[in-house]
N, C-alpha and C positions, 0 to 999 in steps of 0.2 A: 504493500500500500504506500509506504514512504517513497519507494522508487517511482511509483506512478505519479505521486504528488510532486516530486522533484522534476520529473519529465514534463508534467503539465505546467509547472511554474516556469520552466525554461521556454516552453512554447508561448506562454503569455508574454515573457520578456522579449521574445522574438517579435511578437505582435506589436508591442509598444515601440520597438526599434523601427519596424516597417512603417508604422504610423508617424513616428517622429521624423524620419527621413522624407516621408511624403510631403511635409511642409516645404522642403527644398524643391521637390518635383513640382509642387504647385507654384512656387515662386518663379522657377525657370520656365515652366510651361506657360505661365501667364505672360511672359515676355514674347512668346511665339504666337499665341492665339488669344482671342478675347476670352473673358472669364466665363461667359455662358457657353461658348464653344468648348472650352476645356472641360467644364463639368458635364456637358452633354455627352461628349465622346467618352470620357473616363467612366461614366456611369453605365453607358451602353456596353462598353467593354466588360465592366464588372458583371453585368447581367449575363453576358455570353460565357464568362468564366464560371459562374455559379451553375449554369445549366447542366454540364457534365457532372459536377459535384453532387447536385440533387439526384441525378440518375444513379450515381454510384452509391449514395447513401440509401436510396430506395431499395436497391438490390440487396444491400447488407441487411436492412430491416426486414425485408421479405424472408430472408433466410433465417433470421433470428426469431421472428414473431409468427410467421405463417401468413398466408394471404388474407384471411378474415380479420385477424388482429391488426395487420398492417393497414387495411382499408379503414378500420375503425379509428386508428390512431391519427390518421391524416386530418381529421377534424372537418369543420364546416367550411366549404369553399367560399360561401358568401362572406363569412367573417374574415377569412384570409384575404379576399379581394379588397374589402373595405379597409382592413388594417394596412395592407400594402399601399393602397392609394393615399391614406392619411399620412403614413410614415414617409412616403415618397414626396408628397407636397411639402411637408415640414423639412425633410432633408434637402430638398431643392432650395428653399428659402435660406436655410442655415449655411449650406455649402457655398452658395453664391455670394452671400454677405462675406463669408470667410475668404473666398477667392479674390473678391474686390479689395478686401482689407489687406491681404498679404501683399498685393501690388503696391501698397503705400506704407508698409512697415517692415520690420525685420522678421525673419523666420522664427527666431527665438521668442520675441514678444508675442507673435501670433500664437505660438504653441502654448505659452503660459496663459494668455488671456482666454483662449479657447477652453483650456482645462478648468476654467471657473465654473463650467456647467456642473461639475461634481458638487460644488457648494450651492449653486443656484437651484438644483433639482429639489432638495429637501425644503428649501425656502418656498419655492412655488407650490410644493405639496401642502402648504398651509391653506391654500385656496381650495384644496380637495379634502380639507379637515383632517390632515395627517399631522400628528404631533411632531414638533421640532424641539430637540433637546438643547441644553446650554452649549454643548460642544459645537453645534452647528452655528449658533450665533457668534461664538468665539472665532470659528472659522471664517465667517462672513467679515468680522472685524479685521482679522489678519489679512484676508485677501484684499480688502479695501485699501489698507495701508500699503500692501505689496503692490497693488495696481497703481496707486499714486506714485510710488517710488519708481516703478517700471516705466510708466507712461508720461507722467508730468515732468519731463526733463527740461523743458524750455523755461524761459523767464515768466511767461504768462501761465495762469491757471487754466489750462485747456488740454484736452486730449487731441492727439493728431488724428487726421481723417482715417488713417488705416487702423489705428488702435480702436477708435470708436466703432468702426464697421465690424471688427472682429469681436468687440464686446457685445454688439447686437447679435452676432452669430452665436456666441455662447448662450445667450438667452433663448434663441430658437433651438439650439441643440438640447437645451434643458427640456423644452416642450417636446422635442422629438423623443427623448428618453422616456418621458412620462407616457407618451402614446405607445411606445414599444412595450413599456411595463404593463399597459392595459391589454394589448393584443397578443403579446408573445405566449402567455400561458394557454391561449385558445387556439394557437396556430403552430404550424411547423416553422421553426426559426429561419432555416435556410431559404425556404420558399418565400417567407415574408420579406426577407432581405432582397431576394431576387426581384420581386415585384416592386419594392421601393426603389431599387436601382433603376429599373426600367422606367417607372413613372418620373423619377428625378431626371433621368437622361432625356426623355421626351420633352418635358417642360423646359429644361435648360436649352435644348436645341431650338424650341419655339422662341425662347428669348434671344437666342443667337441670330435667328433669321429676322427677328423684329428690330433688334437694336445693334447688331453687328453684321459683318459680312463674312460668313464662314468660307474659308479658303482651304481647299484640299492640299495645296502646296504648303501652306503654313502649318496645317495639321501634320503633314508628313515630315516637315522640318522639325517639329517638336515631338516626334514620335516617341522618343525615349522617356521624357517625364510624363507624357500622357499615358503611355503603356504601363509605366511603373505605378502611377496613381490608379489606373483601371484594374490591372492584373494583381499587383502586390497589395496595394492599400485596400482595395475594395474586395476582390475575390479571395485572395490567399489569406490576408490578415483576418478577415471575418471568419473564415473556416477554422483557422488556428485558434481563434477566440472560443468558438463553440467547443472544439476538442479540448482545449486547455482548461476551460472552466469546469469540465466534468470531474466530479469527486474532489473539487478543490474548494476550500473555504471562500465564500464570495468576497469577504473583506480582504483576504490575502490577494485574491484575483484582481480586485479593483485597485488595490495599492500598487501592484506590479504594473498594471496597464496605465496608471497615472504617470509612470515614468516616461510616457510619450512626450510630455512637455520638456523633460530634461534632454531627451534624445534630439528634440527639435533644436534646442540651443546648441548642442554639440555639432549637429549636422550643419547648421547655419554657419558656425565658426570654421569647421573643417572644409566644407565644400564651397561656401560662398564668401569666406573671409569676413563674416559679419561678427562684430564683437559687441559686448555690453560693458558699460562702465561699472565701477564698484557699486554705485547707487542702484543701478538697474539689476545687478546680480543679487544684491541684498533684497530687492523687491521680489525677485524670482524665488529666493529662499523662503520669504514670508508666504508667498502664494503657494509654494509647494507644501509648506507646513500646514496651511489651511486645507489644501486638498487631502493630505493624509489625515488630518484631524476629522474632517467631514466623513471619512470612511471607517474610522475606528468603531468597533461594536460597542453598544451601550451595555452597561452592567445590568445583569438580570436582578 
């Protein structure tokens, strides 16, 4: 059992690494094509990557459960479709705000501000009459101070355009997680993700044709970051998350995956030569502390 838990922990660490480096892919890809175009293509690629994975998992489940039990476990198709559409719409809004924001800020900042969704989720849960403990409020306070140190670096008291857009993205990612929390117990997780990628891809491409000029040559020129974001960040990382979370304490799992923000800073530094000042690094430390604090289990 311990060996399996160690293996699963390493898989989640790899997931966090893939997602962290994806911020670099988004930054580089955004220089090649428009934000809507980038998200449209990457999510449609993610859809195609998940289709054979769904087929493989179905064959495995059929062998383990038998035909009758397998069909019963698949759940209601209507709920799956509604859930996939709702998740896809929210993912589209969140990911496009993030993509526009990354083009106006550093990869490291974007990674840490996006990770604020882990603190925002329980706070938004107040509107759903979910109890919020003292550690969450302490996490909110720490993240607010950290966000100030990380983003308010100029002489005037103001967020940069990119930081503000990514902050909005964190809010929509929080709503996205709450929607997933509602639908995931009722649906197959990989199918739900496949539908959401497809919906997000179609909506983003609609935005691309309305507000941008999608160019096949530009897409092919930026094939590497687009392919990384589509195949690795969407398809592979999501599958690794599903496998890695099996039989692993959810608190431990979320703590490991929150390292995504740290990997984003390291990737921006190593691959794009983006650096943070000591003030900004201290802001990162406070925000990371808030992220960990928000995920610690309550005492029974």
